[in-house]
C-alpha positions in Angstrom: -114.5 -73.0 -280.1 -111.4 -72.0 -278.2 -108.3 -71.4 -280.4 -105.5 -73.9 -279.9 -102.6 -72.6 -277.8 -99.4 -71.9 -279.8 -97.7 -75.1 -278.4 -100.7 -77.2 -279.5 -100.7 -75.6 -283.0 -97.0 -76.3 -283.4 -97.5 -79.9 -282.3 -100.4 -80.3 -284.6 -98.4 -79.0 -287.5 -95.7 -81.5 -286.8 -98.1 -84.4 -286.5 -100.7 -83.5 -289.1 -100.9 -87.0 -290.6 -101.3 -88.6 -287.2 -104.0 -86.1 -286.3 -106.1 -87.0 -289.3 -105.7 -90.7 -288.3 -106.8 -89.8 -284.8 -109.9 -88.2 -286.2 -110.8 -91.4 -287.9 -110.1 -93.4 -284.8 -112.3 -91.1 -282.7 -115.1 -91.4 -285.2 -115.0 -95.2 -285.4 -115.9 -95.3 -281.6 -119.4 -94.2 -282.5 -119.4 -92.3 -279.2 -120.9 -88.8 -279.1 -118.2 -87.5 -276.8 -115.5 -88.8 -279.2 -117.3 -87.1 -282.1 -116.9 -83.8 -280.2 -113.2 -84.5 -279.8 -112.9 -85.3 -283.5 -114.7 -82.1 -284.5 -112.4 -80.0 -282.2 -109.3 -81.7 -283.8 -110.7 -81.2 -287.3 -111.2 -77.5 -286.5 -107.6 -77.3 -285.5 -106.5 -79.1 -288.7 -108.6 -76.7 -290.8 -107.1 -73.7 -289.1 -103.6 -75.1 -289.6 -104.4 -75.7 -293.3 -105.5 -72.1 -293.7 -102.3 -70.8 -292.1 -100.3 -73.0 -294.4 -102.3 -72.1 -297.5 -103.5 -75.7 -297.8 -107.2 -75.0 -297.4 -108.2 -76.8 -300.6 -106.5 -80.0 -299.4 -108.1 -79.8 -296.0 -111.5 -79.2 -297.5 -111.1 -82.2 -299.8 -110.1 -84.4 -296.9 -113.0 -83.1 -294.8 -115.5 -83.7 -297.6 -114.2 -87.3 -298.1 -114.6 -87.9 -294.4 -118.1 -86.5 -294.4 -119.0 -88.7 -297.4 -117.5 -91.8 -295.8 -119.6 -91.2 -292.6 -122.7 -89.8 -294.2 -124.7 -92.4 -292.2 -123.8 -90.7 -288.9 -126.1 -87.7 -288.5 -124.8 -87.0 -285.0 -121.3 -86.7 -286.2 -122.3 -84.5 -289.2 -124.3 -82.2 -286.8 -121.2 -81.8 -284.6 -119.0 -81.0 -287.6 -121.6 -78.4 -288.7 -121.7 -76.9 -285.2 -117.9 -76.7 -285.2 -118.1 -74.5 -288.3 -116.8 -77.2 -290.6 -118.4 -76.7 -294.0 -121.1 -79.1 -295.2 
């Protein structure tokens, strides 16, 4: 995965809540391409959480998301491929 550019990281930091909502919106489409976008956005959110010492919070949200969408193996596979813990 390509690291986010500095401008994108700063924007993501300012709009973290909206980014988590966007992830949910992308997942709800049930479209594989959108799952890829969600995984990329989640990777950025997890990287941001690590820089802000909020890793536990991000992991909890990611686990809740995985639990809520456990019936979507294609999504879970993409999250795993993006290096997001399972």
